[in-house]
N, C-alpha and C positions, 0 to 999 in steps of 0.2 A: 028377732030381729028388732033391736033397738038399741038406743044411747044412754048414757048416763045421764041424770039428773044431779042438782045441787044437792041435794039430800042423799045421794048414793055416790058422787064422785070421790067424795072426803074418804068413803071405806074402800071403796074401788084402787086410788092412790096409795093407801097405806099399805094394800095388799100388793103393790109392785114393788114396792118399798122394801116390805119385808122380804120378799124374795131377792132384790138388788142384794141387800145385805148379805142373805145365805151365800149367792153368787160372788161376794167381796171374800167371804170366806173359804172359797174354795178355791184350788188350784189349777191352773189351765188355760189355754188361751180362750178354748170357749166359753166359760165361764166369765172369762173378765169381758170377752166379747159381747155379751147375753147384758153383762150388770152395765156394762157402757152404751149398750143398745137404749135401753130401758132407761137408763138412766135419763137421757136424752130425749127421748119421748115423754118423759115428765115434765120435759119443758115446755112440751107443747100443748095449746089450748084442747079441749075434751069435744069431742065431734066426729061424724062420719057415719060410715056403716058399712060391716062387711062384705055386705054384697058390692059395693061400688069400690070400693077397696080393691077386691081381688077381681072385680072387672078390668079394672086398671092395669093390674098384671098380669091379665089372661097374657099367657104364652111365654112368658117369661119365668126365670129361675128367681125363686124367693129363696133364703135362709129362714126357715120357721124355728119356733121355739114353744114347749108347752112345758107346763109343771100345774100337778092337782093341788090346791090348798082344799083342806080338810077343816069344816069351819066347827066352832062351837058357839053358837050364838052369829054374835057380828065378829069374834074372834078367831083367829088364826089357831088351831089345835097343831097343825102340823103341815108338813110341805113335801110331797111325796113323787114318784114317776116325774122328774125333772128329766126332760127328752130335750136334743135340739140335734134332729139328724143333718146331713150334709145338706146341702141346696135341694131347692125341688122345683119342675114344672108347673105353675098355675094353670088349669082347665077348665074355662067356665061356660064353655062354649053351648049355647042354646039349653043350658041348665039354670032353671028359675029359682033354686031351690037349693042349688048344691055346688059345691066346688070339688074338684081333684088337684091333688099334688102329687105327680106322679102314681095315682091310683089308688091312694088314702083318700078317704072322703071328709069334707065339712061340711054341716048341713048348716045355714043361714040360722036355721027356725032356733031360737033360745041362746044366741049370740048376742052379747050385748058389748056393745062398741065406749072403750073408755078413750082413745085415739086415734084417729088413721089420718095422718099430717105427714107430708114432704116424703112419701113412700114409708113409712113406718106404720105400723099397726098393730095397739094394743085391746085387748078385748075378754071378756070372760064369758064361758060357757058353763052352762048346769052340769054336773059332771055327779049323778047320783043322790042320794037324800041329804047329804050333810055335806058337799064338798063342791067347788068350781072349779071351772080348768082357767089356768091363764094362759092366754097364745097370744103368741105375737111374731109378724113377719116383718121382714125387710129385704129390700134386692138385694140378690144373691153379692157378696163382696167377693168371691170368687168361685167363677164359673166353673162348672162339671166338667162340659165339652163331651159331654157323654148322654147325652139328650139329645 
């Protein structure tokens, strides 16, 4: 668990901008929603942590976004597995190292925070030997009412 420093912040922001570009080329309201959300997030300062962000969201519904970025050195080779499920409830109760989203788990270890500001979260988690997973959360725009 950590935050980007000045040396890595540029690479992180460039990776988010790359994903935004791909989303802008994709049709559909979900792609548009996440392109706008990530664009807004990039206007905020770097900082925060995944643990404190999710603790603030405990018991609330959040919209979630994930994309796997396969890397060749510092460059993005390809983006795969873009996933934006419906809103899910965050559960951090009595767990020091993990959060649950309607049963799916996220370990805090290995997550590097880029932005945790005004309800938005953007970070990266190591994903295999040559990839990182971009993860983003925001308060749910449409409450499911089914939880």
